LOSEVO-761580 format. One record per residue (C-alpha): residue number from 1; residue in three letters; x, y, z. Coordinates in steps of 0.05 Angstrom, whole numbers. Layout:
// LOSEVO-761580
REC num residu   east  north     up
REC NUM    ALA      X      Y      Z
...
// end
This chain:
// LOSEVO-761580
REC num residu   east  north     up
REC   1    MET    221    540  -1645
REC   2    LYS    186    499  -1700
REC   3    LEU    146    539  -1761
REC   4    ALA     69    510  -1733
REC   5    ARG     95    535  -1653
REC   6    LEU    109    606  -1670
REC   7    ALA     40    612  -1725
REC   8    ARG      8    593  -1667
REC   9    ARG     40    640  -1613
REC  10    LEU     22    691  -1671
REC  11    GLY    -41    679  -1670
REC  12    ASP    -52    671  -1607
REC  13    LEU    -33    738  -1594
REC  14    LEU    -62    769  -1658
REC  15    LEU   -132    734  -1643
REC  16    ALA   -170    749  -1572
REC  17    GLU   -210    693  -1583
REC  18    ARG   -173    627  -1579
REC  19    ARG   -122    668  -1520
REC  20    ARG   -193    670  -1486
REC  21    ARG   -209    593  -1506
REC  22    ARG   -130    583  -1482
REC  23    ALA   -134    608  -1424
REC  24    ARG   -203    579  -1402
REC  25    LEU   -179    505  -1428
REC  26    ALA   -129    514  -1386
REC  27    LYS   -163    534  -1310
REC  28    LEU   -212    469  -1339
REC  29    GLN   -152    426  -1338
REC  30    ASP   -131    445  -1271
REC  31    LEU   -211    436  -1245
REC  32    LEU   -208    376  -1280
REC  33    ALA   -146    349  -1248
REC  34    LYS   -165    383  -1173
REC  35    MET   -222    349  -1183
REC  36    LYS   -197    283  -1200
REC  37    ARG   -148    286  -1137
REC  38    GLU   -210    306  -1087
REC  39    GLN   -251    251  -1124
REC  40    ALA   -189    182  -1103
REC  41    ALA   -191    237  -1035
REC  42    LEU   -268    212  -1036
REC  43    GLU   -267    133  -1046
REC  44    GLN   -222    135  -1001
REC  45    ALA   -251    160   -952
REC  46    LEU   -319    109   -981
REC  47    SER   -271     57   -967
REC  48    ALA   -256     74   -896
REC  49    GLU   -333     92   -877
REC  50    HIS   -379     36   -840
REC  51    ASP   -430     81   -818
REC  52    PRO   -491     75   -870
REC  53    ALA   -510    145   -866
REC  54    ARG   -451    169   -878
REC  55    ARG   -437    128   -930
REC  56    ALA   -507    134   -970
REC  57    GLY   -475    213   -967
REC  58    LEU   -402    208   -994
REC  59    GLU   -442    150  -1048
REC  60    LEU   -479    222  -1075
REC  61    GLU   -420    257  -1072
REC  62    GLN   -381    205  -1105
REC  63    GLN   -445    198  -1157
REC  64    ILE   -441    285  -1162
REC  65    LEU   -357    295  -1181
REC  66    HIS   -378    236  -1219
REC  67    GLU   -431    266  -1272
REC  68    GLN   -387    350  -1258
REC  69    LEU   -324    304  -1289
REC  70    ARG   -366    289  -1350
REC  71    LYS   -380    352  -1359
REC  72    GLY   -320    383  -1359
REC  73    ALA   -285    324  -1392
REC  74    ARG   -342    335  -1446
REC  75    LEU   -321    403  -1445
REC  76    ARG   -251    409  -1451
REC  77    ARG   -256    366  -1508
REC  78    THR   -293    418  -1544
REC  79    LEU   -246    484  -1530
REC  80    ARG   -196    424  -1568
REC  81    ARG   -234    417  -1635
REC  82    LYS   -236    492  -1644
REC  83    ASP   -158    510  -1645
// end
């Protein structure tokens, strides 16, 4: 194992704040991946939908999901910069 990786692991063990931040980052990455899969399924449902009322609801869900993904990506960037 390289020295830099050993130092990072030691820092993770010793510094509780860094350990919590890395755990939060891992959870956030899992959540973002899940949201991307949901977005793809939503786009597929939207392309197959012909009812205007249902389509409007799906488009609203898509907009909400898009904003949540943007906020999550922004948070992920800030968490990565702190390391």
